[in-house]
DOZA-408774 format. One record per residue (C-alpha): residue number from 1; residue in three letters; x, y, z. Coordinates in Angstrom, 3 decimals. Layout:
% DOZA-408774
 num residuo        X        Y        Z
 NUM     ala        X        Y        Z
...
% end
This chain:
% DOZA-408774
 num residuo        X        Y        Z
   1     met    0.206    0.044   -0.119
   2     val    1.101    3.571   -0.914
   3     tyr    0.487    5.923    2.010
   4     gln   -0.105    9.440    0.760
   5     pro   -2.008   12.446    2.282
   6     pro   -5.712   12.254    2.636
   7     ser   -7.790   13.875   -0.460
   8     gly   -7.149   17.869   -0.292
   9     ala   -4.252   17.816    1.778
  10     arg   -0.613   17.921    1.328
  11     asp    2.979   17.763    2.711
  12     leu    5.384   20.771    2.595
  13     leu    8.725   19.537    2.329
  14     pro   12.067   21.755    3.195
  15     leu   11.930   23.946    0.071
  16     asp    8.311   24.399    0.562
  17     val    8.908   25.495    3.525
  18     ala   11.551   27.722    3.342
  19     gln    9.641   29.806    0.756
  20     lys    6.655   29.872    2.529
  21     arg    8.561   31.271    5.383
  22     trp   10.468   33.516    3.102
  23     ile    6.721   35.403    2.331
  24     glu    5.382   35.368    5.829
  25     his    8.896   36.728    7.316
  26     arg    8.334   39.481    5.210
  27     leu    4.656   40.185    5.432
  28     gln    5.326   40.012    9.654
  29     gln    7.800   42.787    9.410
  30     val    5.300   45.034    7.782
  31     tyr    2.806   44.045   10.544
  32     his    5.277   44.828   13.235
  33     arg    6.085   48.330   11.513
  34     trp    2.371   49.322   11.760
  35     gly    2.038   48.258   15.629
  36     tyr    0.320   44.455   15.135
  37     his    0.675   41.833   17.156
  38     arg    0.578   37.968   16.467
  39     ile   -2.300   35.743   17.896
  40     ile   -2.623   31.763   17.490
  41     thr   -6.390   30.735   18.166
  42     ser   -7.573   27.283   17.915
  43     thr   -7.340   25.129   15.143
  44     leu  -10.680   23.590   16.403
  45     glu  -13.485   25.242   17.608
  46     arg  -17.080   24.730   18.051
  47     leu  -19.384   24.991   15.272
  48     asp  -21.617   27.588   15.959
  49     thr  -18.679   29.948   16.231
  50     leu  -17.320   28.870   13.070
  51     met  -20.619   29.660   11.128
  52     ala  -20.470   33.143   12.786
  53     gly  -24.602   33.386   12.966
  54     gly  -24.731   31.665    9.534
  55     ala  -22.355   33.953    7.698
  56     ile  -20.387   30.649    7.226
  57     gln  -22.220   28.055    5.618
  58     arg  -22.189   24.427    7.530
  59     ser  -21.229   22.429    4.371
  60     thr  -17.838   24.131    3.894
  61     val  -16.786   23.224    7.027
  62     ile  -14.943   19.936    8.002
  63     gln  -16.610   18.411   10.881
  64     ile  -15.579   16.529   13.906
  65     gln  -17.629   14.659   16.425
  66     asp  -16.695   14.555   19.923
  67     ala  -18.256   12.782   22.475
  68     glu  -18.171   15.618   25.295
  69     glu  -18.360   18.833   23.266
  70     gly  -20.332   17.556   20.553
  71     thr  -20.163   18.948   16.825
  72     leu  -16.651   20.837   16.682
  73     gly  -14.796   22.254   13.045
  74     leu  -11.429   22.642   11.682
  75     arg  -11.529   26.622   10.905
  76     pro  -12.439   27.695    7.847
  77     glu  -11.240   31.186    8.239
  78     leu   -9.645   33.134   11.052
  79     thr  -11.880   36.179   11.564
  80     ala  -14.867   34.758   13.578
  81     ser  -12.159   32.848   16.008
  82     ile  -10.332   35.991   16.722
  83     ala  -13.640   37.958   16.806
  84     arg  -14.502   34.945   19.491
  85     ala  -10.821   35.381   21.229
  86     ser  -10.875   39.204   21.619
  87     val  -14.558   39.832   23.177
  88     thr  -14.083   36.813   25.660
  89     arg  -10.354   36.086   26.175
  90     met   -8.957   39.807   25.893
  91     ala  -12.171   41.941   26.965
  92     gly   -9.488   44.051   29.461
  93     val   -7.474   45.341   26.235
  94     ala   -8.305   48.635   25.385
  95     tyr   -9.400   49.152   21.654
  96     pro   -8.391   49.431   18.940
  97     gln   -6.722   45.888   19.099
  98     arg   -4.129   45.458   16.139
  99     leu   -3.500   41.576   15.608
 100     tyr   -2.177   39.537   12.583
 101     tyr   -2.051   35.839   12.183
 102     asn   -0.080   33.427    9.911
 103     ala   -2.320   30.394   10.011
 104     asn   -3.437   27.308    8.038
 105     val   -7.363   27.049    7.568
 106     phe   -9.565   24.197    5.856
 107     arg  -12.515   24.245    4.056
 108     arg  -14.495   21.349    2.889
 109     ser  -14.344   21.484   -1.228
 110     leu  -17.762   21.263   -2.646
 111     gly  -19.746   19.783   -5.655
 112     gly  -17.492   16.169   -5.714
 113     asn  -14.404   17.764   -6.746
 114     tyr  -11.932   14.750   -5.550
 115     gly   -8.620   15.774   -4.730
 116     arg   -9.400   19.814   -4.707
 117     arg   -7.581   21.204   -2.030
 118     glu   -8.702   21.686    1.306
 119     glu   -5.952   22.973    3.352
 120     phe   -4.790   26.576    3.118
 121     tyr   -2.160   28.992    4.478
 122     gln   -2.916   32.607    5.498
 123     ala   -1.496   35.348    6.640
 124     gly   -3.662   38.797    7.838
 125     val   -4.485   41.199    9.840
 126     glu   -7.923   42.212   11.848
 127     leu   -8.370   46.041   13.163
 128     leu  -10.837   45.402   15.796
 129     gly  -12.472   48.459   17.966
 130     ser  -12.368   51.441   15.021
 131     gly  -14.606   52.155   12.417
 132     gly  -14.892   54.927    9.919
 133     val  -12.595   56.003    6.848
 134     leu   -9.538   56.623    8.880
 135     ala   -9.547   52.833    9.766
 136     asp  -10.804   51.615    6.208
 137     ala   -8.006   53.630    5.017
 138     glu   -5.280   52.170    7.645
 139     val   -5.938   48.541    6.630
 140     leu   -5.602   49.472    2.645
 141     leu   -2.644   51.318    3.249
 142     leu   -1.100   48.420    5.286
 143     leu   -2.138   46.077    2.705
 144     arg   -0.308   48.279   -0.145
 145     asp    3.064   48.076    2.095
 146     cys    2.461   43.884    2.599
 147     met    2.648   43.934   -1.973
 148     asn    5.920   46.504   -1.889
 149     cys    7.513   44.460    0.515
 150     leu    7.345   41.232   -1.831
 151     gly    8.250   43.026   -4.550
 152     leu    5.026   43.046   -6.077
 153     ser    4.471   45.979   -8.512
 154     gln    1.028   44.433  -10.613
 155     trp   -1.572   43.940   -8.527
 156     arg   -4.718   45.895   -7.800
 157     val   -7.649   46.048   -5.279
 158     val  -11.079   45.466   -6.444
 159     leu  -13.171   47.315   -3.847
 160     gly  -17.028   46.888   -3.427
 161     glu  -19.186   47.749   -0.383
 162     ala  -21.494   45.284    1.376
 163     gly  -23.982   47.650    2.689
 164     leu  -24.284   49.935   -0.246
 165     thr  -24.675   46.787   -2.667
 166     arg  -27.659   45.470   -0.484
 167     ser  -29.550   48.406   -0.024
 168     leu  -29.166   48.854   -4.080
 169     leu  -30.101   45.360   -4.391
 170     ser  -33.253   46.112   -2.270
 171     pro  -35.917   46.874   -4.517
 172     phe  -35.849   43.693   -6.279
 173     pro  -37.852   40.923   -5.491
 174     ala  -36.239   38.977   -2.379
 175     glu  -36.126   35.638   -4.375
 176     leu  -34.106   37.285   -6.809
 177     gln  -31.726   39.488   -4.972
 178     asp  -29.048   36.840   -5.254
 179     lys  -29.414   35.875   -8.793
 180     val  -29.292   39.275   -9.815
 181     arg  -26.190   40.292   -7.763
 182     arg  -24.536   36.867   -9.291
 183     ala  -25.269   37.682  -12.551
 184     ile  -24.140   41.387  -12.302
 185     ala  -20.845   39.861  -10.164
 186     his  -19.738   37.405  -13.148
 187     leu  -20.764   39.431  -15.834
 188     asp  -23.961   37.286  -16.977
 189     arg  -25.878   40.214  -18.817
 190     ile  -28.012   37.703  -20.552
 191     thr  -29.116   36.114  -17.455
 192     leu  -29.950   39.623  -16.354
 193     glu  -31.911   40.083  -19.567
 194     thr  -33.899   37.081  -19.054
 195     leu  -34.788   37.236  -15.643
 196     pro  -38.377   37.812  -15.193
 197     leu  -38.050   41.373  -13.880
 198     ser  -40.595   44.759  -14.711
 199     pro  -38.769   47.223  -17.394
 200     glu  -38.235   49.728  -14.191
 201     leu  -36.406   46.816  -12.368
 202     arg  -34.709   45.484  -15.638
 203     gln  -33.468   49.061  -16.115
 204     arg  -31.798   48.972  -12.272
 205     ala  -30.298   45.783  -13.135
 206     leu  -28.813   46.996  -16.119
 207     phe  -27.649   50.068  -14.487
 208     leu  -25.961   48.192  -11.824
 209     phe  -24.271   46.100  -14.003
 210     glu  -21.860   49.016  -15.288
 211     leu  -21.007   50.169  -11.409
 212     arg  -17.329   48.833  -11.693
 213     gly  -14.499   50.741  -12.980
 214     his  -12.628   54.005  -11.963
 215     pro  -13.772   55.180   -8.859
 216     ala  -14.574   58.510   -9.714
 217     glu  -16.494   57.441  -12.567
 218     val  -18.282   54.629  -10.780
 219     leu  -19.019   57.020   -7.982
 220     gln  -20.441   59.686  -10.254
 221     arg  -22.489   57.191  -11.770
 222     val  -24.170   55.850   -8.735
 223     ser  -24.749   59.662   -7.016
 224     thr  -27.017   60.234  -10.137
 225     leu  -29.602   57.849   -8.466
 226     asp  -32.088   58.251   -5.868
 227     leu  -30.484   57.919   -2.825
 228     ala  -31.699   57.595    0.704
 229     ala  -29.911   59.286    3.180
 230     ser  -28.114   56.333    4.187
 231     glu  -26.864   55.543    0.807
 232     arg  -25.516   58.632   -0.080
 233     asn  -23.859   58.426    3.246
 234     ile  -21.861   55.469    2.163
 235     val  -21.350   57.052   -1.439
 236     asn  -19.729   60.076    0.771
 237     asn  -17.490   57.773    3.023
 238     leu  -16.312   55.903   -0.446
 239     lys  -15.373   59.332   -1.924
 240     ser  -13.370   60.073    0.809
 241     leu  -11.398   56.671    1.137
 242     val  -11.023   57.007   -3.048
 243     glu   -9.391   60.569   -2.098
 244     leu   -7.013   59.276    0.607
 245     leu   -5.534   56.554   -1.501
 246     ala   -5.264   58.735   -4.438
 247     asp   -2.398   60.770   -2.828
 248     ser   -0.426   56.897   -2.515
 249     asn   -1.095   56.348   -6.104
 250     phe   -3.090   53.268   -4.916
 251     pro   -3.971   50.744   -7.744
 252     leu   -7.652   50.448   -7.319
 253     thr  -10.824   49.837   -8.947
 254     leu  -14.142   50.214   -7.580
 255     asp  -16.810   47.292   -8.133
 256     leu  -20.441   47.389   -6.480
 257     ser  -20.945   44.024   -7.214
 258     leu  -18.302   42.486   -5.460
 259     ile  -19.465   39.317   -3.857
 260     gln  -17.473   37.598   -0.601
 261     thr  -17.072   34.287    0.329
 262     phe  -18.255   34.841    3.815
 263     asp  -21.553   37.025    4.589
 264     tyr  -20.743   38.760    7.447
 265     tyr  -19.522   42.268    5.883
 266     thr  -21.260   45.080    6.632
 267     gly  -19.272   47.868    4.982
 268     ile  -16.300   47.919    2.299
 269     val  -14.942   44.956    0.916
 270     phe  -12.424   44.086   -1.344
 271     glu  -10.090   41.373   -3.317
 272     ile   -6.323   42.133   -4.061
 273     thr   -5.714   40.600   -7.801
 274     ser   -2.545   40.067   -9.642
 275     asp   -2.295   41.666  -12.751
 276     thr    0.072   39.053  -14.251
 277     asp   -2.334   36.530  -14.537
 278     ala   -5.412   35.828  -16.789
 279     pro   -7.711   35.377  -15.210
 280     ala   -6.547   37.734  -12.434
 281     arg   -5.169   35.310   -9.672
 282     ile   -7.020   36.513   -6.002
 283     leu   -4.039   37.062   -3.516
 284     gly   -6.165   37.838   -0.798
 285     gln   -9.670   39.326    0.709
 286     gly  -11.147   41.345    3.091
 287     gly  -13.567   43.644    4.387
 288     arg  -15.213   45.113    7.194
 289     tyr  -17.049   43.533    9.681
 290     asp  -19.135   45.677   12.289
 291     glu  -21.380   43.136   13.920
 292     leu  -19.598   40.363   14.165
 293     leu  -17.884   40.978   17.588
 294     gly  -21.420   40.768   18.771
 295     leu  -22.123   37.450   18.355
 296     tyr  -19.391   36.631   20.794
 297     his  -19.408   39.307   23.220
 298     pro  -21.541   37.949   26.648
 299     leu  -23.648   41.260   26.597
 300     gly  -23.977   41.267   22.662
 301     lys  -21.585   44.218   22.813
 302     thr  -20.258   44.854   19.261
 303     phe  -17.022   46.547   17.971
 304     pro  -16.631   47.975   14.312
 305     ser  -13.876   45.889   12.818
 306     ile  -11.947   45.342    9.365
 307     gly   -9.507   42.907    8.156
 308     phe   -8.018   40.905    5.236
 309     ala   -6.271   37.913    4.566
 310     leu   -3.709   36.948    2.241
 311     asn   -3.569   33.423    0.591
 312     ile    0.217   32.042    0.848
 313     glu   -0.257   29.942   -2.192
 314     asp   -1.348   32.361   -4.399
 315     leu    1.533   34.565   -3.510
 316     tyr    4.186   31.654   -4.001
 317     gln    2.743   31.139   -7.477
 318     val    2.806   35.152   -8.537
 319     leu    6.392   35.614   -6.500
 320     leu    8.140   32.040   -7.804
 321     ser    9.670   33.776  -11.027
 322     arg   10.673   36.585   -9.036
 323     pro   14.190   37.392   -7.505
 324     gly   14.688   37.266   -3.718
 325     met   12.393   33.704   -3.573
 326     pro   14.565   30.832   -2.068
 327     arg   15.631   28.566   -4.819
 328     gln   17.008   26.375   -2.163
 329     thr   17.032   25.249    1.256
 330     pro   19.317   26.918    3.133
 331     ala   22.651   25.097    3.254
 332     asn   24.441   24.067    6.209
 333     asp   27.903   25.666    7.317
 334     trp   29.615   22.970    9.032
 335     leu   30.155   19.378    9.068
 336     val   31.625   18.545   12.534
 337     val   33.722   14.840   11.761
 338     pro   35.509   13.105   14.595
 339     glu   38.270   11.233   13.242
 340     thr   38.006    8.248   15.600
 341     pro   35.488    6.825   18.070
 342     lys   37.626    8.155   20.697
 343     ala   37.186   11.806   19.770
 344     tyr   33.140   11.593   19.353
 345     met   32.611   13.731   22.904
 346     ala   35.191   16.218   21.297
 347     ala   33.398   16.552   18.483
 348     phe   29.992   17.228   20.214
 349     ala   31.708   19.782   22.013
 350     tyr   33.278   21.340   18.892
 351     ala   30.111   21.197   17.301
 352     gln   28.320   22.914   20.324
 353     thr   31.018   25.594   20.483
 354     leu   30.425   26.386   16.764
 355     arg   26.416   26.548   17.523
 356     asp   27.109   29.107   20.557
 357     ser   28.658   31.667   17.973
 358     thr   26.797   35.225   17.725
 359     his   25.472   34.775   14.248
 360     leu   23.139   31.649   13.199
 361     val   25.926   29.062   12.425
 362     arg   24.118   25.336   10.792
 363     val   26.470   22.682   11.879
 364     glu   25.284   18.879   11.174
 365     met   27.365   16.139   12.708
 366     glu   28.837   13.207   10.649
 367     leu   27.131   10.166   12.607
 368     gly   28.284    7.372   10.325
 369     glu   31.895    5.936    9.207
 370     arg   32.153    7.321    5.637
 371     ser   35.575    7.788    3.797
 372     lys   37.224   11.501    3.538
 373     glu   36.171   11.509    0.296
 374     asp   32.815   10.254    0.073
 375     leu   32.274   13.123    3.232
 376     arg   33.899   15.629    0.961
 377     glu   31.438   14.548   -1.696
 378     tyr   28.496   14.923    0.292
 379     ala   29.664   18.369    1.680
 380     arg   29.693   19.428   -1.710
 381     ser   26.015   18.259   -2.677
 382     arg   24.752   19.478    0.638
 383     arg   26.630   22.849   -0.104
 384     ile   28.571   22.870    3.024
 385     ser   31.316   25.264    3.247
 386     his   33.632   23.820    6.015
 387     ile   34.321   20.582    7.279
 388     ala   35.932   20.528   10.678
 389     trp   38.164   16.845   11.321
 390     val   38.292   16.522   14.901
 391     lys   40.891   14.593   16.765
 392     ala   40.712   12.880   20.037
 393     gln   42.354   15.144   22.046
 394     gly   39.823   17.947   20.886
 395     ala   42.105   19.653   17.945
 396     ala   40.204   20.323   14.990
 397     glu   41.934   20.617   11.269
 398     ile   39.301   22.734    9.545
 399     glu   39.056   22.450    5.937
 400     ala   37.329   24.589    3.371
 401     val   34.859   22.964    0.740
 402     arg   35.273   23.931   -2.984
% end
C-alpha cells in the first residue's frame, strides 16, 4: 500500500517551507512596523463559533464529532475565531486592537471535486474596535505595504461596499436579489435580460451592471440615482476613502457587485488581484464586519472591525519567478567529523562551540564512518562550506569545501 496524504491535503517539504517562511517573514515585518501583534487561535472550534451566526455555510466546514463537546470544526477562516477570542479572552484590553496571524485554514470542497485542496495557509490582520474612513484607509495602506515588501508591482484592489450593494438591490423581489447580484458579479448580462423583472427593475439591474471601473467614474454614476440618506452617506465615505488612497497612487478598481465568500461583511469589501495572470489570480480578500464581535460578546456588545487575509499559496505562485524567492533550502555551514570513536565527545563539544557563536551557524555532525572522499562529496552536494576534522584531544583541522 502506498501511503499518501488524504484527499485535499498536502505535505510541505523543506524547500516549500523555506519559501513559505520567506513570504511570511516579510509580511510579519510589515505588521510589526504598523503596530500589530500576533495572535494564535485554536485550530478546532465549536461549530456555532465557526458559522458566525449563519454567515459561513455549515457545508464548507470540515466537522469532527466529539463525545463531550458535540460537533466541532476545523476553522475555515480566522476572523470568527479572532473575534471570539477578542471579546472573551481579551475583554480588558483597550481598543483598538491590532492583531495579525499566520495560520492554516480548512474548507471542504463542494461539488464532488476529488483531490481539490482543502487545507490553505493565510497571513492577515484584524483591526478591532475602530470604524470609519481612517480605519479603512489604514488597513488598505497596510495592504499596499505588504505587496511592496514582497516586490509585487502588478497588483490591484477591487473594492466594493457590502451595505450599499444590499441597499441598491433591495427594490428587487427577495427571491431574485441573489440571482441579480450574482449575474452582475459574473458579468452575465444574458441572465439579467432573461430574469422575470419589470421593465423598471430590468433597467435598474442593467444600470448596476455598469457600476465597476475607475472609482471616480463609478461614484459619479451611482450619485445620479435617487439615493436614501444612508446610501448617500456611504457614497460620501467611499469618496473620502478614494481621495485618501489617491495620494499614494493606490491601484484601485471600484466594483459595487463584489461578492465575498463569507457573508458577515457590513461595509467595504475588497479583493487583491494579480495583474500578471489571466484570469486574474486572487491574492487575498477582506472587508469591514461591524456586527461580528457582538455574536460572541457575553452582553452582545459589538465593535466596528476590519481586516484582510492573504493567500500564501497564490502569493507563492506569483512570486516563484521573482528575484529573492529561495530556490534552495539554506545550506549548512559546518560538517563536524570525529576522526576516531575516541573523538566523539570532543566532536560534539566542538560542534556546540560553533553553534553558540553570535550569529546563526548551521552545524551538522557526521554520525557514520564514511571515507574522507565520500564526506567531501557529501559536503559539496549539500553546499556545506567547511569540514572540521576533530581529533580525540579536541584539536580540529579545518578544511574549506570547494
